[in-house]
C-alpha positions as CSV (number, residue, x, y, z in Angstrom):
1,M,-73.2,18.4,148.7
2,I,-75.9,20.7,150.2
3,L,-74.8,24.0,148.5
4,E,-74.2,22.2,145.3
5,S,-77.6,20.6,145.3
6,L,-79.4,23.8,146.2
7,L,-77.6,25.6,143.3
8,S,-78.5,22.9,140.8
9,M,-82.2,22.7,141.9
10,Y,-82.9,26.4,142.6
11,N,-84.9,27.1,139.5
12,R,-87.1,24.1,140.2
13,L,-88.2,25.4,143.7
14,S,-91.3,27.3,144.6
15,E,-90.9,30.9,145.4
16,A,-91.1,30.4,149.2
17,E,-88.5,27.5,148.9
18,K,-86.2,29.9,146.8
19,K,-86.2,32.3,149.7
20,V,-85.0,29.5,152.1
21,A,-82.4,28.3,149.6
22,S,-81.0,31.8,148.9
23,Y,-80.5,32.4,152.6
24,I,-78.6,29.0,153.0
25,L,-76.5,29.8,150.0
26,E,-75.6,33.3,151.2
27,R,-75.3,32.6,154.9
28,P,-74.7,28.9,155.6
29,D,-72.6,29.8,158.6
30,D,-75.7,31.6,160.3
31,V,-78.1,28.7,159.4
32,I,-76.4,26.3,161.6
33,H,-77.1,28.2,164.7
34,Y,-81.0,28.6,164.0
35,S,-83.8,26.2,165.2
36,I,-86.3,25.6,162.5
37,T,-88.7,28.1,164.2
38,E,-86.0,30.7,164.2
39,F,-85.0,30.1,160.6
40,A,-88.7,30.3,159.4
41,R,-89.2,33.6,161.2
42,I,-86.0,35.1,159.9
43,V,-86.7,34.1,156.3
44,G,-90.4,34.8,156.4
45,V,-91.8,31.4,155.4
46,S,-93.5,28.6,157.3
47,E,-91.8,25.8,159.0
48,T,-93.5,23.5,156.6
49,T,-91.7,25.2,153.7
50,I,-88.4,24.5,155.3
51,Y,-89.1,21.1,156.0
52,R,-90.3,20.4,152.5
53,L,-86.9,21.8,151.1
54,V,-84.9,19.8,153.6
55,R,-86.8,16.6,152.3
56,K,-86.0,17.7,148.7
57,L,-82.3,17.6,149.8
58,K,-82.8,13.9,150.9
59,F,-82.7,14.6,154.6
60,D,-85.1,13.1,157.2
61,G,-85.4,16.2,159.1
62,Y,-84.1,19.6,159.9
63,Q,-81.7,18.4,162.5
64,S,-80.0,15.8,160.3
65,F,-79.8,18.6,157.6
66,K,-78.2,21.1,160.0
67,I,-75.6,18.5,161.3
68,E,-74.5,17.8,157.6
69,L,-74.4,21.6,156.8
70,I,-72.0,22.0,159.8
71,R,-69.8,19.1,158.6
72,Q,-69.7,20.6,155.0
73,T,-69.0,24.1,155.9
74,S,-66.7,23.6,158.7
75,G,-63.6,22.9,156.4
76,A,-64.7,25.2,153.7
77,K,-62.9,28.5,152.9
78,I,-65.2,31.4,153.1
79,Y,-64.1,34.3,150.8
80,P,-65.2,37.8,151.6
81,K,-68.4,38.9,149.7
82,E,-68.6,42.5,150.6
83,G,-66.4,45.4,149.4
84,R,-64.9,43.3,146.6
85,D,-64.5,44.7,143.1
86,A,-65.6,42.6,140.1
87,F,-62.1,41.3,139.3
88,N,-61.2,40.1,142.8
89,E,-64.7,38.7,143.6
90,Y,-64.5,36.6,140.4
91,L,-61.0,35.3,141.4
92,D,-62.5,34.3,144.8
93,Q,-65.2,32.4,143.0
94,M,-62.7,30.6,140.8
95,R,-60.8,29.5,143.9
96,S,-63.9,28.4,145.4
97,F,-64.8,26.4,142.1
98,L,-61.6,24.6,142.0
99,E,-61.8,23.5,145.7
100,R,-65.3,22.1,145.0
101,L,-64.5,20.3,141.8
102,P,-63.1,17.1,143.5
103,G,-66.4,16.9,145.5
104,T,-68.6,16.8,142.4
105,L,-66.6,15.1,139.6
106,K,-65.9,11.4,140.3
107,K,-62.7,9.9,138.7
108,D,-64.3,6.6,138.2
109,D,-67.0,8.2,136.1
110,V,-64.6,10.0,134.1
111,E,-62.7,6.8,133.3
112,K,-66.0,5.1,132.3
113,V,-66.8,7.8,129.8
114,A,-63.3,7.9,128.5
115,D,-63.7,4.2,127.8
116,L,-67.0,4.7,126.1
117,V,-65.4,7.3,123.8
118,L,-62.6,4.9,122.8
119,Q,-65.3,2.0,122.2
120,S,-67.7,4.1,120.1
121,Q,-67.7,4.5,116.4
122,K,-68.6,8.2,116.8
123,T,-69.1,10.7,119.7
124,I,-72.0,13.3,119.3
125,F,-72.0,16.4,121.5
126,F,-75.4,18.1,122.3
127,G,-75.7,21.6,123.9
128,V,-77.6,24.9,123.4
129,G,-76.9,28.5,124.3
130,L,-73.7,28.8,126.4
131,S,-73.4,25.1,126.8
132,A,-73.0,24.7,123.1
133,V,-69.6,26.3,123.6
134,A,-68.5,23.5,125.9
135,A,-70.1,20.9,123.4
136,E,-68.2,22.3,120.5
137,Y,-65.0,22.4,122.5
138,G,-65.4,18.7,123.4
139,S,-66.0,17.8,119.8
140,L,-63.0,19.7,118.6
141,L,-60.7,18.0,121.2
142,L,-61.7,14.6,120.3
143,S,-61.4,15.4,116.6
144,L,-57.9,16.5,117.3
145,L,-57.2,12.9,118.4
146,G,-58.6,11.6,115.2
147,F,-61.9,10.4,116.5
148,A,-65.1,10.7,114.6
149,S,-66.8,13.4,116.7
150,F,-69.5,16.1,115.9
151,Y,-71.5,18.7,117.8
152,Y,-75.0,20.1,117.3
153,N,-76.5,23.2,119.0
154,D,-79.7,23.4,117.0
155,P,-82.6,21.4,118.8
156,H,-84.2,20.3,115.6
157,A,-80.9,18.9,114.2
158,Q,-80.2,17.1,117.5
159,V,-83.4,15.2,117.4
160,I,-82.9,14.3,113.7
161,V,-79.4,13.2,114.4
162,A,-80.4,11.3,117.6
163,T,-82.8,9.1,115.7
164,S,-80.2,7.8,113.3
165,L,-77.9,6.6,116.0
166,C,-77.2,3.1,117.3
167,E,-75.6,1.1,120.0
168,K,-72.2,1.8,118.8
169,D,-72.6,5.6,119.1
170,L,-72.2,7.8,122.2
171,V,-74.0,11.0,123.0
172,I,-72.6,13.5,125.4
173,S,-75.1,16.2,126.4
174,V,-74.0,19.5,128.1
175,S,-76.2,21.7,130.0
176,H,-75.2,23.5,133.2
177,S,-78.6,23.5,134.9
178,G,-79.7,20.2,133.3
179,N,-83.2,21.7,132.9
180,I,-83.1,22.5,129.2
181,R,-86.1,20.7,127.5
182,D,-84.5,20.4,124.1
183,T,-81.2,18.9,125.4
184,V,-83.1,16.4,127.6
185,K,-85.4,15.4,124.7
186,S,-82.5,14.9,122.2
187,T,-80.6,12.8,124.9
188,Q,-83.7,10.6,125.6
189,V,-84.3,10.1,121.7
190,A,-80.7,9.0,121.4
191,K,-81.1,6.6,124.5
192,D,-84.3,5.2,123.1
193,V,-82.6,4.1,119.9
194,G,-79.8,2.3,121.8
195,A,-76.9,5.0,121.9
196,R,-75.0,5.4,125.0
197,T,-75.6,8.6,126.8
198,V,-73.5,10.9,129.2
199,A,-74.6,14.1,130.8
200,I,-72.1,16.9,131.8
201,T,-74.0,19.2,134.2
202,A,-74.1,20.8,137.6
203,G,-77.8,19.9,137.8
204,I,-77.9,17.2,140.6
205,G,-81.1,15.3,140.1
206,S,-82.0,17.5,137.1
207,P,-84.1,16.0,134.1
208,L,-80.9,15.6,132.1
209,A,-79.1,13.9,135.0
210,L,-81.9,11.4,135.4
211,T,-82.0,10.7,131.6
212,A,-78.3,10.0,130.9
213,E,-76.7,6.7,131.8
214,I,-73.6,8.3,133.3
215,V,-73.3,11.9,134.8
216,L,-70.1,13.9,135.1
217,Y,-71.0,16.6,137.6
218,S,-69.4,20.0,137.5
219,P,-69.5,22.4,140.3
220,A,-72.5,24.8,140.2
221,T,-71.4,28.4,139.6
222,S,-72.1,31.0,142.3
223,F,-75.8,32.0,142.7
224,E,-77.0,34.4,140.1
225,K,-80.7,35.8,140.0
226,Y,-80.8,35.3,136.2
227,E,-79.9,31.7,135.1
228,F,-78.5,32.9,131.8
229,L,-75.8,34.9,133.7
230,R,-74.3,31.8,135.2
231,G,-71.0,30.8,133.6
232,N,-70.2,27.4,132.0
233,L,-66.5,27.2,133.2
234,G,-67.4,24.0,135.1
235,E,-68.6,22.2,132.0
236,L,-65.4,23.4,130.0
237,V,-63.2,22.0,132.8
238,V,-65.0,18.7,132.9
239,V,-64.6,18.3,129.0
240,E,-60.8,19.2,129.3
241,I,-60.4,16.7,132.1
242,L,-62.2,14.0,130.0
243,F,-59.9,14.8,127.0
244,R,-56.7,14.6,129.1
245,T,-58.0,11.2,130.5
246,I,-58.6,9.9,127.1
247,L,-55.2,11.2,125.8
248,K,-53.3,9.5,128.6
249,K,-54.9,6.2,127.8
250,I,-53.9,6.3,124.2
251,Y,-50.9,8.7,123.9
252,S,-48.4,6.1,122.8
253,Q,-50.9,4.9,119.9
254,K,-51.7,8.6,118.8
255,E,-48.2,10.1,119.1
256,E,-47.4,9.7,115.4
257,H,-50.8,11.2,114.5
258,L,-50.2,14.1,117.0
259,N,-46.7,14.7,115.4
260,G,-48.2,14.8,112.0
261,L,-50.9,17.2,113.1
262,S,-48.4,19.5,114.7
263,E,-46.5,19.7,111.2
264,V,-49.7,20.4,109.4
265,L,-50.5,23.3,111.8
266,R,-47.0,24.7,111.7
267,P,-47.5,26.9,108.6
268,K,-50.5,28.5,110.2
269,R,-48.3,30.2,112.9
270,Y,-46.1,33.2,112.7
271,E,-42.5,31.9,113.4
272,E,-39.9,34.4,114.9
273,E,-37.3,35.0,112.3
274,A,-33.8,33.5,113.2
275,R,-31.3,36.1,114.1
């Protein structure tokens, strides 16, 4: 997952490494034809910088990196980047996102987290900023199934709550980059007191991914110069898939509960008058 890894680690790279990463992300089909000397000259960095980035991607050398890049891009659909209006460009990004999802999110990990939710006395979601939206969504979905589930988007509240947890509790921390200090700290505190910990992130090898016991990886969004402009669709989709996995496991047990919930919510909807 070369492109996924570059997107997830981009903000942790040096300025020179970012130049190399940006070129790979924007023109992977060109890079496969360059020697390391040609690539360094085109990007305007030293060969050492390229080698250092390749090593961060867990490759022994530039040649092995290039071989894997060829393999990963050969079957990928390349959508046009030039001359696209915002609407169609975003649709192309969504298609690419859905195509990459099976490569990042592992079914076995989703099943493990679903089982943890079923075994826990309560599930706590942590997230700040845009990631708080996905955290709140996850908590709401579990609450609909009758589980004790809560979410916290204030960093101070997260740490306070984390210190009171135990081995019967589960924390699911959401962060697209995985680099948010507050979220990582809250997750570590929860882990230290014995709670089970899960991360939902696109940040491969990020501090959050290294802290949590299990990581559900979402595809990284398309590259944006400003991190705060990157969407959190990936995390929302992962939350939805986790919810559907849990629902399938317990549907027969929860059918009566869901029917009752449907009746309770019915008066809140406008019903079309019978004609």
